[in-house]
N, C-alpha and C positions, 0 to 999 in steps of 0.2 A: 186408455190401458199404457198405449203406447208412450203417452206424453209421460206419465210415471213412472216409465222403462226410463225414458230419455233424462227425465231430470234427475232418475237415480243416481245412472251413469256417470253425468256431469257432475253430480256433487261429488261421487268419487275420486272422478279426474280433477276437479278442484280439491277434492281434500290432500290428493297424493302430490300435483303441484303447489298447494301452498305449504306442504309438509320440505318440499325442494326448495323452494324461492324466501322463505322466513327460516331466521335462526332461532336455533336454541333460545331461549330468553337466555337473556344477560342484560341487567341493571347498569345504566351508564350513568355515574354521577359526575356530572363536570365541574372543571374549575374550583374542588377541594383545597383546600387552601392549608399547607403545612407547615408549622413554625421551623425556621432553622436558631441555632444557637444563638444567634447576632440579632435575632427578633423581625429578619426578613422572613415573608412567606413568600414557598414556591407553589406554584399552581399545580394540577394531579389530575387526570382524568380515572376514574376507577371503575372498572370494569367487573361486576360482583355477580357469581351464577348463583340466584336463590335457591335454586333446587338442592345445590350442597348446604344439607342441613348443617353439618359439624363444621368448625372452621377447617382451611385449606391450606399447601403451600400459596405463596403471593409471588406471583413473577413480577420486576420491576426493570422498567428503563427510564432513564434519562437520557431528554433529548434537545438540541438548541435549534432544530428544525422545525419545532410546535408541535404540540402531541397529537395534533389532528393524523399526521403523517405514518403513525404507528398503528391508527384505527384497524385495518384489516388484518394486524400479526395480532394484536389485541383480543379483537374477537375471535381468532384462533383457539387462542390459550384458552380466553374465558369459555369457549364452547367445548373444550377438551379437559373440565377439571381443576382449570386454576382461577384463581383471584389476580386480576393484574393492577398495576400501578403505572400508568404513563405519565412522567412529572417533566416539566418544561427546565430547561436550567436558568439559572439565575440570569434576572435583564432578560428572557426572551420568553415568549409567546406570554402567556397571562400570569409569568412570575414575577414576584417583587425584584428590586435590586439592578445593579449593572451588569450585562454579559461581557465577561474578561476571558477570551477563551482559555481553559486548560485549570485556572487558576482556583477554581473553587467546586471542581466537581466532587473531589475525595473526604471533604469534610460534609458536604451536601449529602454526598450520598451516604454517606455514615449516618446522616442525621434522618435522612428518610427511612432508611432501611430499621431505626430504634423505632422510627413511627408506625412504620406498617407493622413492626414484631407486638404492638399493644394495642391495634385493631382487634375484635372480635369476630372478624370473617379470617385473621390469621392464625395458623397452627404454630408459627414460632420459628417457621421454614422458607428462606427466602433463596430466589433464584435471578439471577439476571441476563437477560439478553441483548442483542442489537448491533450493528457495524460502525465500522468509520469511526465519527466521535464516539457514538454511542459506545463502541467498545472502548476506547478510551478512557469511557466515564465508567466501565466497570473495573479496569484497572485500578484508575485514582481511588474508587469505593475500597475494591479491595486492600488498596493498600493499609487503610482506615482500619483495617480487621472488625467490622462490624459483628455482634455476635450471632446473630438471626442467618447472616448470609449464608447460603452452604452449598452454591454453587455458580457456575458464570457462564455464559458463552461468548467471549470477545469475537468479533469476527473482524478482518481487515483492517486490524487496530491504529487507528491513529497512535502516531509516541512522538511527542513534540520534542522539536531539537533535531532528532532522529529521520524522520520523512516529512515532516510537516511542522512548520512552514517552507523546511528548506531539504534539500538532502545532499548529503554530505559538506552541510555552510554554502551551498548554493541555492538562493531563494528561486519560487516559484513565482511565476506573474500572475498564475492562478490565484495567488494566496487575497490580491485583491478583489478575486471573481466570489471566494470563499464570502468575506469580506461582508461584499453587497448581500450574498444570501442571510445571513447574520445580523445584517444591521437593522438596529431597532426592535421592535417587538415580534415584526409579522416575518414573514417566511421570506418573502421576496423571490418566489422558485422561479416568478416569470422571466425575470430579471437575469436570475444564476443560469438558466438552462438556453438562453439566446446567445448559440455558439458565434452568429455572424457579429453581432456586437461586440462580443469578446476577442473573437479573430480579428476585428477592426482597431479593436485598442490593442489589442498585444501589436498588429500591424504597427501601428500610430507610432507607439511608446520604439520599438525597434527600427524601423525606418527614418524615423526623424532624431534618433540617437540622445531620448530622452533620459535622463537620470533616474535610475530603479526607483529612489528616494522618491517623486515627481508622479510616479505610478497612479498614486490613490486620487491624486487631483485630475488627472484625464479621462479620470475612469467615475468622476460624478461625485464624488464622495471624499470627504478630508476624515482619514481614519486616523485616532490616535493611537488604536491597538496594531496597525499595522507599522505607523513611527516607532513604536515600543519594541516590536522586534525587532528590528533593523537596529536599536542599541545592542542587539544581543548576538553577531555575529558569528559565535563560536557556541559549542555545546558548555555552557558556562552553570554557575551556578542555580541560576533562571530556571535553566531546565531539571539539571539536575533534582534541584529542588521539590519540580513539581513529580517526578517518575519515583517510583518503588528502589527504593537502596538497596544493595546486598542485603543489609539485617531484615528489610522488608519481604522479599523474597524467602528468605527464610522462616517468616513469621506464617508464610502462608500455608493453610493445610484443609483447603476446602478443593474438590474435584473440578478439574477445567478443560473445556474442548475449546478450542482455538481454530480458526477457519482460515484460510489465505488464497491464494492463488498464484500460479506462476506469471499474470500480468496484473498482479493488483500492485498500485503505485504504494499502499500501503503493509505490501509486504515487508518491506524493512521493520518495519513496527512492528509487526506481529511476530518475526523472527527475533526482534530484541529482546522481547516480554519474554518469549517460549527461553531461548537459548541461556537469560540469564535465571529464569526461573530453572531450568534444567541445572544450571551450573550451583547457584546458589540455595538453593529448595533443600529441604528435609526430604529424606527417601519415601516417607508414606505420601507426601504429597505428590511427589513426583509419578510415583506408581499408578494417582488416581489421574494423571493429564493427557490429553489425547490430543493428537494433531491433524487437521486434512487440508491438503494442499492439493488443488485442482489445475485444470485448466484454463482458469477463467479471468477476466480483469477485475476492477472495483466492486464493480454493480453485480459482477456474475457470483464472487462469492455468496449472494444471496436470492441473483435470479440467474443460475448457470444457465448459459446458452450453447448449443454445439457448437459454435463457429466463433473464432476470432483474425480478425485482417483477414488474409487469406487462407486459411487454416478451418478445416471443421475437423472434428473429432468425433466419436463414439456416442452410439445411445445413451450408453452407460456414464457420460461424462455428466448428464445432468441427474442431478441428486434430488430427492426429494427433501431439500432442507429443511424445512418447517416439521416434517417428519422425524426427519434426525433429530431436530431439536427437541420435539415434544417426549421423544424417547428417552433421550437424555435426561432430560426434565425428573421423569416417569422413575427413573435410575436411581438420581440422585435426592430425589426429593418423595418420591414414593415406595421405595424400595423393589424398583420395578427391575426388567433385565436389562444389560446392556446392547445400546442398539446395535442391529443388525450388522450394518455396516462396518462395523468398530472390532475387523480381524483381529489388529494389534494397534500399539500407541501410535503407530505414524501412518497414516493412509495417503499415499501420493498418485495421482495420476501419468503416464507413463504415456507422453503423448507421440505419435508414431506406430506403436503397439497400439494404443488404445485400451491399455488395460490397466487395472488400478493394483499399485505396489502397498507391500504392508512390510512393518517392520516394527523390531522392538523402539528403534533409535532412528533418529533421522541421519545421522551419521553411518547407517548400515546400509541407508540403500545404495551408496558406493561400496566395490571392494577394493578399487585401484587407481592410479591416476595416470593419464596420457601428457605427456610433455612434449610439445611442438616448439622448435626453434627457429627463431624468426632468420631469414635469408633474404637478399635480394643484390640484382646483376646492378653493380656501382653505383650503387646508393638511391637504383630508380624505383619506389612501391609507390606512387600515383594515380597509377592508372591500370582502374578496372579489369582490362584484358591482360596487359605486362604490369602483373601485382608481384609484390613479393611473396615469397614462399612459408609457409608452414610445414616443418618436418621434424625427423625423430635426431637427425643431424645435429651434433653440435659445431657451432661455427669456428671459423677460424680465421683470416684476413678476410674484413670485408669493411665497404665503406656505408656510414651510417647512412638511416635514410632522412630526409626532413619534408619541411613543408613549414611555409609561414601563414602567421594569424593577423589580420588588419582590422581590430574592433571597429574599424570606421567603412569598411567595405562590406556594405549590405544586398549586393550584386548578388552572391552565394549565400544565401544564409541556408540556415541547416532546413530549412523548408519554407513553402512559402503555403499558408493556411488555411486561405482564405474559402476554399470549397472543400475543405475534408474535415473530419474529426482531429483537433489538435492530438488526440491520443494515438490515433494511427500514424499522422503524421509522422511525427517522432522518430516511429520504430519502422521506417521506411525505407525498403534497399536504395531508393536514391540517395541514402547517406553518402552510398559509397561513389558518386560520382563528383563531388565537390573537391575543389583545387587543396582546402585545407584539410585534405584526409590522407591518410596511409591503409596500403588495402594488400592485404594478407590470404593467401588459399593454401590449404593441405592438398596435398593431392587426393584420386578420386580414392575414397573408401573404398579397400576391396570387400570388406566385409560390415554388417551392421554393429554400430556400437551406440552401446546405453550408456548416453551422458548423464548423471543425474547430481545436481548438488550446486555448489557457489564455483564457478569460473574463475583462476587468478591468471594476471596478467603483470608478470615479473619483469619491469622493462630499466632502462639506463639511458637516462635522457638528459640533454641539457637546452638553456634556452639564453638568451640573450635578453631577457627581462626579470624583474624580479618576483612577478606571480602570473598563471596564466591559467586558464581552466582546461581541462581535457574532458575526451567522453571515447568509449570504447564500446563498441556493440556486436554484437556474433550471429551469423546467419548459419542454417545449411543453404546451402546452394543446390538444386538437384537438377539432374540429368538435362532437364528441356529449360534450364537458366532462371526459371522463377526461385524464390527464393521464402525459406520460413524463418522468421525471427524466431530468436533464442532466448538473448538476455541482452544486459548491457550496465555501464555503471559511469558514473561523472564523478570529478575531482576537482576540486581548487588546489593546486599546487602549494599554496601556504600551509596547506592541513595535510601533507602525503603521509605524516607521523601522527598524527593526533587534531582532533576532532575538538577539544580543549585549547591547544593552543597553535597559536601561528608560526612560522618559520621561514621565510623570504628566501626566496633562491638568489645564492650569488650566481652574477651573468655568467654565462660561457661554463661552469664547472659542471661536473658529470653528476651525475644524482640515481640511487637505487629508489627506484619507486615504483611502490609495489599496487596492484591494483585489487584490491579482495573484496569490493563490495558489489560484486556482479549480484542480481537476484538468481533467487535459488531457481532452478527449472528442470523439468528431468523430457528426456527426448531421444526415441529410438532413432540415430541416422542411421537412414537408409544408405545399402550397400549401393557405391554408384553416384553418392552423395559426394557436395565436398564443403568443408568447415570454410567459410570467411570471415576475418576479423576487420572490421573496419576503425580506422583509432585518428582521432585527431582533436581539432577543439571546438570547444561547446562554445555555437555563435548561432544562438536559437532566438527566438521571439518567446517560448515558452522558459527562459531561465533568464533572470538576473545576469546581466553581461558584463563581463571583465574586461578592464580595458589596459589591462597587464598594467597598473604603475604601483601596485604595492601599497597604493592606499586603500583606506573603508572603500569597498566596492561600490556598497551602496548611495554612495556620495560622488561618484567617479563621473566625470564628463567627458567632453570628447574633449576637451581641453588635454585632457590626462593621457588620452589615449597613444598607448606604444606598439608601433608593428611585434610582433614575436616570432623569431626567426626560431623553431625548434629541431633539434635532431634526436633522433631515435638510435641509438646502436645495436650493432648485433656484433661483437666478435667475441676471440678465443678471452678477452680479457672483460668485456661486455656482454654476457649470452642471452641477450633478451628471451624471453619464452613464453608460451601461452600453456597454462596445467587446467586440464580437465578432468574431475572426479568421473569415474566410469564405472558399470558394474561389469564386470566378466565372468 
């Protein structure tokens, strides 16, 4: 009798365990071939829930990282009322053709949507999801206006020519790392993620002053794509033809949920799509557009964490992203309720107070501006201790500040990256201690100051070279001397007025140069802290190096190098200043 009772109890426990350990039934059909208009067949994995007797909405994603990488999310959606299609981009995974980044996702996305809509298990409604390159694939498919596509959630979205493979027309060293990730048919994830290997490559390239166009060779792969990108140093028709035009944005009429982070390297891309859509889209579509900006880096937009660098945020910073996605799809594809979290069209996490702020428009998150003019004593602002000043007083007679950037001097690179994350190293407070930098501080804040939006730095600058690169970084300096990274920007001088047209500098002529591309951020700066501005040369292993010659930077060598003497003016005629959007 005791044995029977034990077996009965064991059976109940096993049944409970099996219920939790095993998913609801989902049938997976691997490597299904979907024909494109040109005869190429793309491979897709289908996740079909047979318990749903009638056709249902289908969620669709295109990935260059092979379909297996989306398996977990696909299972989640399939277990919660959707059929799912995960397609390998053309030339990747098990798909036919050649992978040429950016160029085929739009038309291929349209053709896949058409194929999905014709299947017996689809009710004619399709939604798209995914982040980074997968987010970009959504926008390029949306551009083609497939009839069955009813909604999308582009997250941390790559924007070709805006934030990848370059930012403000300055190419990344990371470009070749990503091209190795997507080289051939396989994912190459282990090689891609080997930070020690890539740090060595970046430092070898940097310290040995190797031309940027040879970075692919020292990385072990000859990349035609890499060399093709270098032929388009400006934001030209190559990129414009890939992205939605004003007319394309005006035709979009589906609900969209966009997600990015304060520290997301693809935030400029997300904001490009968002701001163009809000400017050129029709009113009905704009009323169905939502945006979430969290305290996250690129990966955190899909897997939120409450820590970044030395900063810790509230527990409320860790959103259940998949739950919000599911609620959004239920809302847009099944006439469900709007996700509980979306209390208004824009949700922005305010660091410092650790609160989510909501507004109907992104620009309503601030209501005023604070102007801080630059000052220094006798033109000296190169010392972190005896720095220049930022305050509300307009300057009168003051000497310009100056620094020297020698592209052949690698002793004081922006940082050494052998033993730390490249992302953190770039934003480290040690940026302020190098000699090719100028440093400015505000007085101690007498009360809390909420800084939300895109900072602007309006400068008057002269250089004795025809071109050079700049970077500007903002920090909050706490009373104990520690720093919170706030935001940053980079600029190539020849593109100071336009990313589409270069204008070389005339040596020693004073130019008004406006730095308007700081990342969007939001933080309550605490009473007793100060704001630090660090400005100087972009001299980093993580970026294409400018040798200041005014020729094509990708092909410059040490023979082209010119030492740049830079002057930053702040006087009555040239009042340089920092502008912060604030909420008071």
